[in-house]
N, C-alpha and C positions, 0 to 999 in steps of 0.2 A: 605399576600404575602411576600416572602422573597426577599431581594434585595442583589444580589451577585455582586461583582466587578470583572471584568477581568483586572487582575493586570499586564497588558503589561507596563512595565516601566523600568528604569535603576535600576540596583542592589541596589544602595544606596538610592533609593527613598522608598523602600518597608517598611522600619520600620516606617517612618512618615506617609505613606499611611495607614498602619494597624492602627496607633494610631488614625488618623482622622476618618477612617472608623468606628472604634469602638465608638468614641465619637458621631458620627452623626446617629448612628442607623442602619448601614448596617449589614447584617447577616452573609455574608461569603466573604472572599477575596481569589481569585484563583491565582495559579501560573502554568505556562505552562511549557512544557518539551521538550527540544531537547538537544542532546549530543554535536553537533558540527556543523559548517557551512563548506560547501565545494561546489564545482561544482557537485552537486548531479547527479547521473545516473537516479534516481528515479524522476518521475514527480509529482509535487505537484497537488493533485486532485482537488483543489477548485479554480483554475485559468485557464483561457483559454490558457495561454501560457504555462503552466505547471511549471512556476517558482514560487517559494514561495515569500510571501510578506515581506520578511526580508532579511537582507544582514549579511556580516560578523561582522559588528559592533553592531548588535542586541544582546542585553543581553539575555541570557539563564541561569541564576543562577541555581544552584542545588535546586531542589524544596524542598527537606526535610531539608537541612540545612537553607533555607530561611524560611520556616515555623517555624522551631524551634526558629530562632532569633525573628520572629514577635510574636510568642507565649510568649516570654519572657517579652515583654513590652505591653501586652494586658491581659484581664481577661475573656472578654465575646465573642469576635469575633471568628467566625469559619473560618477554612482554608480548601481549597479543591485544588486538582490538575485537571487542566482541558487542557489536560488529561495527565496522566502518562503513557508512553509506557512500561508497565509492562513486556510484553514478550520479549523486548529487553535485559532484565536482567535475571539472574538466580532467582530461587524462593526465596532462603534465603536471597540474598540482598535485595529484595522487602519486604520480611516479616519483617525483622529486622529494615529496615528504617521507613516503615510506623508505626510499633508497637511503635518504640522509640518516633517519634513525636507525636503520640497519647497520650502517657504517659506524655511527658513533657508539652503538652498543655492542660492537664486535659480533655482528650477526646473531643477535638475540631477539629479533623481531619475528613474530608470527603474524601474518597479515589475515585477520579475520574479517570477512567482507560479506555484505548482503545488500539487497535491493532497497531496503527501507520501506516504511509504510506511510510517511507523513509527506503529502503532496505539497503542503504549505512550505517546507524547506526547499523542495526542488524549485517552486515558483520564485523564491527569493534568490536562488543562485543561478537562474536562468537555464535550468536543465529541464528537459521533457520528463515528466513523471511516468507517462504511459510507455515510453520505450525504454525504461530503466533496465528491465531485465535483459532486452536484446543487446543494449548498449554494454551492459556488464559482461555478457557472454563474449563479445569482442574485446573489451577492456582487459580482460585477464591475460589473454595471450599477448596483447600489445604491451602490457606492463612487463611481462616476462622478457619480451624483446629489449625494451629499453633498459631493464635491469642488467642485461648482459654487457652493457657498454657498447660504445659505438665506434664507427658510424653504423646505424641501423635504420631500416625502413619498414613501414607497415601500410598496406593499401587495402582498406576494407569499406564496408558501407558507412560506418559511424566514425571511423578514424583513418586518416590519411596523412602520413607524415614520411619525411626522410628523403635522402639519407641525413641523419643527424645523430647527435649523441647528448647524453646527459652525464653529469658527474657531480658528486661521487657516485660510484656504484658498489654493491656489496662484493665481498669476495666468494660468497657462497649463495646459491639460490635462496630466496626468501620463500619459506613454506607458506602456501595459501590454504586458509580454512574457509570454507563457505559456511555461512550460517543460515538457519531457517529450516522449517520442517515441511514445507508445502512440496508437492511432487515436482514443481518447478526448480526449487532449491535443491532438491535431492539429485534431479537429473543435471543440474549444474555442478554439483559436488562430484557426480561420477564422471563428467566430462572433463573438468578442469582442475580439480582440487587435490592437494595433498592431504587435506584433512576436512572433517566435518565438525562444527561446534554448535551445541544447543544453545538457544537463546531463551529458554525458559525451562522451569522444573518439570520433569516428566516422571509420572508413576512408572512402576516397574512394568505394568502392562502396556502403557504407552510407549515405553522405550523398546519393548519387544516387538511391537507392531512397527515401529519406525525403523528398527534395524532390519527387518524383513523388507520393508519397501526400499530402503537403501540398498540392500543386497541385490534386489530385482534391477534397479537402476544401474548399479555397477556392473552387473552381468550383461547388460545391453552393450556395454563398451569394453567387454572382455576383462573385467576387473573383479576383484573379490574384496570382501570386507578387509581382509588382512593387508590389502594394498594401501589402506586409508588409515589415517590417525583419527580415531573417533573420541571426541571430548563431550560427555554427556552429564549434565546436571541430574541427579537422581533424587526423587522425592521420597526418600526413606531415611530412617535414622542412620547416621554415619556409623560404619563399623568395619573392621578389617575383613570380616567374612562377606559383607555386602559387596565390597569392592573386588575381593578375589573372585566372587561368582560372576560379576560383570565383565571382569577382565577376561575370564574364560570364554565369554560370549562374544568377545570382539571389541569391548569398550576399553581404550587405551588411557583414558583419563576422566577425571570428573571435575566439575566446577562448582565451587561452593562459596559461601560466605559465613564462616564459622560464627561471627557475631550475631547473625540471625537467630542462633540457638544459645545465645548467652543465658546463664543461669540467673536466678534472682540474686544469689550472692554476688555474683560477677557485676551485675548491674548496680548493685548497692555500693560495692567497693570502689568501682571506677567508671568512667564514661568516655565518650569520644575516641581517640586513638588508643588511649591506655586500655580501654574495653576491648577494642578490636585485637590488640596484641595479646591481651590475656586469653581471649578465645582462640587465637592462633596456636598459642603455646599448649593449650589443653587438646585441641584437635591433633597437633603434631605428636603429643605424647601418647594419646588414647589410640590413634589410628595410623599416622604415618609411620611412627617408629616400629609398629607391630606388622608392618606389611612385608 
């Protein structure tokens, strides 16, 4: 079972968090993506009010700069975006940023990608919000073509280029993890992805239903759940038995932020990065070491 960390924290905490995660045996540290905060016209899809669970003071550092900085102070820990809204950018900006981070990290980047929900961000970057899913479906194979090294070319509906090359390119394929639990996202996972990553917390019943839907979409493309890396945040108290059970059911890893379950004693004793590291240590001792 892989243990991924949801790295929602202040920008200055990422370096220390990455070093602690590597020392304690975590597999991957994730960074999430937003371009700006505003009084959005778009409704946040995961709340009853339509308001996002963050405000103007919430840190959203550039994911690739942050991953590059963390990679420089670690040697084993992997890094993922959860998730990067690739179709809000142009193809070559995405290709060059991800490729550079993969090279600098020694192939420790997992490309978590989704279509996004915030039309406001697409408007400001000049990308069409309404075609974002179709563009991402073409962007993913085009990115893989560019990451092979050139000269290469691609001629499609949304992207048309080449022969040309980008450099640097990684020495190994960059794993692509599609995020989202809509049928469109699961179909995209089945067609294009090396893995699926959950972008919210799922009850065990919800996770069972989701895996059934994902299995059906995979079957449409001649694939099985075993062909995919499944990373699922699970809404139940962490325990070795919980994760063993879901590993047997096809879940390869879980995504958690142990500081969300900090005890009263831990909160009284420390705060900020110190609190996060204390909860990482407890989770590693109580769960990871017993797997």
